[in-house]
C-alpha positions as CSV (number, residue, x, y, z in Angstrom):
1,T,0.0,0.0,0.0
2,I,1.0,3.6,-0.5
3,T,-0.6,6.1,1.9
4,A,-1.0,9.5,0.1
5,S,-2.0,12.7,2.0
6,A,-2.0,16.4,1.3
7,G,-2.1,19.3,3.7
8,T,-4.3,22.4,3.5
9,G,-3.9,24.3,0.2
10,G,-3.9,21.5,-2.3
11,A,-4.4,17.9,-3.3
12,I,-2.6,14.7,-4.2
13,S,-4.0,12.2,-6.7
14,P,-4.7,9.4,-6.1
15,S,-5.1,10.0,-2.3
16,G,-5.7,7.9,0.8
17,T,-4.6,4.3,0.9
18,V,-3.7,3.2,-2.5
19,S,-3.1,-0.5,-3.3
20,A,-0.3,-1.1,-5.8
21,D,1.1,-4.4,-7.2
22,C,4.6,-5.4,-6.5
23,G,7.0,-4.2,-9.2
24,T,4.7,-1.5,-10.5
25,S,5.5,2.2,-10.7
26,P,2.5,4.2,-9.7
27,T,2.6,8.0,-10.3
28,F,1.0,10.6,-7.9
29,T,0.1,14.1,-9.0
30,I,0.3,17.0,-6.6
31,T,-1.9,20.1,-7.4
32,P,-1.9,23.2,-5.3
33,D,-5.2,25.1,-4.9
34,A,-5.6,28.7,-6.1
35,C,-3.4,31.0,-4.1
36,Y,-1.2,28.3,-2.9
37,V,2.1,26.7,-4.1
38,I,3.7,23.3,-3.3
39,S,6.1,23.7,-0.3
40,D,7.4,20.2,-0.1
41,V,6.7,16.5,-0.9
42,L,7.9,13.9,1.6
43,V,8.3,10.3,0.4
44,D,8.7,7.8,3.3
45,G,9.5,10.9,5.5
46,V,12.3,12.2,3.1
47,S,11.9,15.4,1.2
48,V,11.9,15.1,-2.6
49,G,11.4,18.9,-3.1
50,A,8.4,20.9,-4.3
51,V,7.5,18.5,-7.1
52,G,4.2,18.4,-9.1
53,S,4.3,14.7,-9.5
54,Y,6.2,11.6,-8.1
55,T,6.6,8.2,-9.6
56,F,7.5,5.3,-7.3
57,T,9.8,2.9,-9.2
58,S,9.2,-0.8,-9.1
59,I,7.7,-0.9,-5.6
60,G,8.5,-3.8,-3.3
61,A,7.3,-2.4,0.1
62,N,4.7,-0.1,1.7
63,H,5.3,3.7,1.3
64,T,4.0,7.1,2.3
65,I,3.7,10.3,0.3
66,A,2.7,13.5,1.8
67,A,2.4,17.0,0.1
68,S,2.5,20.3,2.0
69,F,1.4,23.7,0.6
70,S,2.1,27.4,1.4
71,I,-0.2,30.3,0.7
72,I,1.2,32.9,-1.7
73,N,2.0,36.3,-0.3
74,Y,2.1,39.6,-2.2
75,S,3.7,42.7,-1.2
76,I,1.7,45.9,-0.8
77,T,4.0,48.9,-0.6
78,A,2.3,51.8,1.3
79,S,3.8,55.4,1.7
80,A,2.7,58.8,2.7
81,G,4.1,62.1,1.9
82,T,4.7,65.1,4.3
83,G,1.7,66.1,6.2
84,G,0.1,62.7,7.0
85,S,0.3,59.0,7.5
86,I,-0.9,55.7,6.0
87,S,-1.5,52.7,8.2
88,P,-0.1,50.1,7.9
89,T,2.9,51.7,6.3
90,G,5.9,50.2,4.5
91,I,5.8,46.8,2.8
92,E,3.1,44.6,4.0
93,N,2.7,41.0,3.0
94,A,-0.9,40.2,2.0
95,A,-2.1,36.6,1.6
96,C,-3.4,35.8,-1.8
97,G,-7.2,36.3,-1.8
98,S,-7.1,38.6,1.3
99,T,-8.7,42.0,1.5
100,P,-6.3,44.3,3.5
101,T,-7.5,47.8,4.4
102,F,-5.3,50.9,4.6
103,T,-6.3,54.0,6.5
104,I,-5.0,57.5,5.4
105,T,-4.9,60.3,8.1
106,P,-3.7,63.9,7.5
107,D,-1.8,65.7,10.3
108,A,-3.1,68.8,11.9
109,C,-3.0,71.7,9.5
110,Y,-3.0,69.4,6.4
111,S,-5.6,68.0,4.1
112,L,-5.6,64.8,2.1
113,A,-4.7,65.7,-1.6
114,D,-4.8,62.4,-3.3
115,V,-4.3,58.6,-3.0
116,L,-2.7,56.6,-5.7
117,V,-3.2,52.9,-6.0
118,D,-0.8,51.3,-8.5
119,G,-0.3,54.8,-9.9
120,V,-4.0,55.5,-10.5
121,S,-5.7,58.3,-8.6
122,Q,-8.5,57.3,-6.2
123,G,-9.2,60.9,-5.0
124,A,-8.9,62.2,-1.4
125,I,-10.2,59.0,0.3
126,T,-9.4,58.2,4.0
127,S,-9.5,54.4,3.5
128,Y,-8.8,52.0,0.8
129,T,-9.5,48.2,0.7
130,F,-7.7,45.8,-1.7
131,T,-10.2,43.2,-2.8
132,N,-9.0,39.6,-3.4
133,V,-5.3,40.3,-3.6
134,T,-3.7,38.3,-6.5
135,A,-0.7,40.6,-7.3
136,A,1.7,43.0,-5.7
137,H,0.4,46.5,-5.3
138,T,1.4,50.1,-4.2
139,I,-0.6,52.6,-2.4
140,S,0.6,56.2,-1.7
141,A,-1.0,59.3,-0.2
142,T,-0.2,63.0,-0.7
143,F,-1.2,65.9,1.5
144,S,-1.4,69.7,1.2
145,I,-1.0,72.2,3.9
146,N,-4.2,74.2,4.8
147,T,-4.0,77.9,4.0
148,F,-6.2,80.8,5.2
149,D,-6.8,84.2,3.5
150,I,-6.1,87.4,5.2
151,T,-7.7,90.4,3.6
152,A,-5.9,93.7,4.5
153,S,-7.1,97.1,3.6
154,A,-6.5,100.7,4.7
155,G,-8.9,103.6,4.9
156,A,-8.2,107.1,3.5
157,N,-4.9,108.8,4.5
158,G,-2.8,105.7,5.0
159,A,-1.6,102.3,3.6
160,V,-1.2,98.7,4.7
161,T,1.4,96.4,3.2
162,P,0.8,93.9,1.9
163,A,-2.6,95.0,0.7
164,G,-5.4,92.8,-0.5
165,I,-5.7,89.1,0.0
166,T,-2.7,87.1,1.3
167,A,-2.8,83.3,1.7
168,V,-1.1,82.2,5.0
169,N,-0.2,78.6,5.8
170,C,-1.9,77.1,8.9
171,N,0.2,77.9,12.0
172,G,2.1,80.3,9.8
173,S,2.4,84.1,10.4
174,Q,2.2,87.2,8.3
175,A,3.6,90.6,9.1
176,Y,1.9,93.8,8.0
177,T,3.2,97.4,7.9
178,I,0.8,100.1,8.5
179,T,1.8,103.5,7.4
180,P,-0.2,106.8,7.9
181,D,0.1,109.5,5.2
182,P,2.2,112.6,6.2
183,G,0.3,114.6,8.8
184,F,-1.8,111.7,9.9
185,T,-1.3,109.2,12.7
186,R,-2.7,105.7,13.3
187,S,-5.9,105.6,15.3
């Protein structure tokens, strides 16, 4: 007899307890499921490598054959520019078929500008979920600093510099010079 077994993630055919006549050379086929690869095949407890088939040669005793499998992992590289973060960040290993979610958060004084997934704009979204991962991916976020408008004007008999509308970054500062015309004072 030949006892054939397969771990999670694949199959061996034929499987179970297989009867074989003395002197025959039965072949076993090892097939991984979707998202899996063959890790190893053990024949009588000894590794023969990650083979897709194995043929016993002219058998004259009982044997065992056992296949093991590993899930395929794909890297997702996540990065964020100045002004915010993405979580998780760096290179994440995502199991084939999984649905990992990334959260994008701007820092104080910043707004989310854009999120690129595999180089394609997704807009200013705060969360992105990869569905049924079957390849490597990238996700990157960019941010822009918030600005506020200051409108400065002077009445008759004086000037303010700079005049008009000035955009100032959040937590920034802007100096103004107020100058009265000759013969006038600030009031």
